[in-house]
Steps between C-alpha positions, in 0.01 A plus 500: 500500500190413297204402714173347388199559723236257379162420646180301466196703593134408469340841549801735501587507870825306466590712196463813713731352765750403227489856364587639844787252540631603157483866603703437817757282322536764227625750758838328465637668188722204406193277467297460183163377623235355270140425595342225289195281556598138551304407188719734294835410663621246245879539505671575831862433401581871475412572866736469794216483750133405498239619749195278466158582645185293519157563634359221713153397389291208620782405737759465220761717331410564136562199274694702244760580769571131547515463120745794481723344767495164324580652162783723628634295793847458348542872428355598839749291695774725359325827596412694812130415544245651738139395554201691623146381557187714520217365714220667697596312817860629491375819662719487813824338615328176603305488173814563293682218678208260453477577127877464451513175700206355310583594141875561462585135581294405194759680284799383703396133496430493127802713404772447764768624261351852519632670814314827565696790648176641647135402534199676647122505508287812484134571561268506202193675371161388384223698339173311530346702217748341257415142601227280361231391752655156556840653583335764721340228712820297517706804601246606764535160667880521486504855638257416781757253636768772508275774639524719190197675348316315224368799306634784285874525465740345752866603478740344750823613331747682723680727253755610756595138567516423128734797443715398797537146365579628149766735640660211693487288182667784309791485747524120470508524119757780514721273715450210258596728212818608682588137577452403136717790380774409752487136391530597134794732577674228702444253217680731255808533719 
């Protein structure tokens, strides 16, 4: 099974999560897993499965994720697709549920033909030193509402939870691969 892990990341946090998901999926030796930025993922026909990650910024998934889904919606409806979102407020079970319930319906309503086999939200990271002053002030106000510090580097990612989800996804994709192989074998009989 060929799997594309693709992501949209503003400052590299979502890329780091995508890298970890790729690592966990690659533990299955029958999988060929490729990690490609969403801006470089032009042709997805060769992949059996697509894992798509987006950071959430300014209360929206990244625009290029929506563009990617629109461009590839016909191919994606034929593949095993999984979504993950990365957002500072997805730092606990309640936060993960709120982020999923707020942003995943955006994808599902616009692209109902794409039926994800898994979807999750993970905490994010922000480094105030990398932001311009306007963004620093905006992020401080946002973080004050959630009780997170508004200085330095804030990392709410739970790597153990990310690995656990990726391992569960690996099993789902392994099952999908077995089902596809059985269907192809039955079709030849």
